[in-house]
N, C-alpha and C positions, 0 to 999 in steps of 0.2 A: 504493500500500500504506500503511495507516495506520502511524503511529508513536506511541511513548510515551516518556516522559522518567522516568528513575529517580530516586527521591528519595535523600536522603542515608542513609536507613534501608534502601535496597535495594528499595523497593516501587515497583511501576509500576501504572498504571490500564490495564486491557485496554480498547482503544477499542470503543465501543458497536457498531460494525459487526461486529467480531470476536466480541463477546459474543453478538450476536444469531445470527451464523452458527454459532457452536459450542453455542448453547442455553445459555449459562452464566448462572447465577443467584447471588445472594448465597449463600455456603457451598459453591458448587461447587469441586470439586477438580480440578487440572489436573496432567498429567505434562509433564516437559520431556525430549526425547530429542535426542541429538546425532548428526548422520549423519556418514559418514566424511569429509565435506568441511568439517566444523566448523559446519555450520548447525544451529540449534536449532529443533526443532519443538515447538509447544505443543499437547498433545492433551487433550481433556476425559477425565477419569477415569471408567471405567465405574462406575456405581452398583451397590453390593452387592444381590443378589437380595432380601435381607432388607428393603430399602427398599421393595419392592413389596407387603409384607405389608398387607393391608386395601385394596389398590388396586382389586381387583376385588370386586364385591359378590357375595352369594350367589346372585343371580339369573342371573349370567353363567355360561353353560355352553358352553365351546368345547372341541373335541377337539384333540388334539396338532397335527394339520395346520392347523386353523383358527387356533390360537394362533401358530404359527410364521408363518403368512401375515399376521396381524395385527401381529406384531412387525416383520416385514419391511417392511410398508407404512409403519409408523411410522418405522423407521430411514431409508427412502428420503425420506420427507417431511422429516424432521429435517435430512438431508444436503443437501436442495435439488436432488437429482439427478433428480427425477421423470422 
């Protein structure tokens, strides 16, 4: 498991392996969650729907089911669970 060292300002660099796995980019936001055992989880924060404005061009016409399927495929691909 990768490790990181905290600076005197409380900053850490997320190891590249983890950044790739979580698809983190400059400006990405993460949430910290503590479980009942005191372990801390780092989870990428979901992007607001408004961030998708302009993502699809006007020539893309997907129905609701097709859009859900495309989103699902992207989520599976991003998670590496194929």
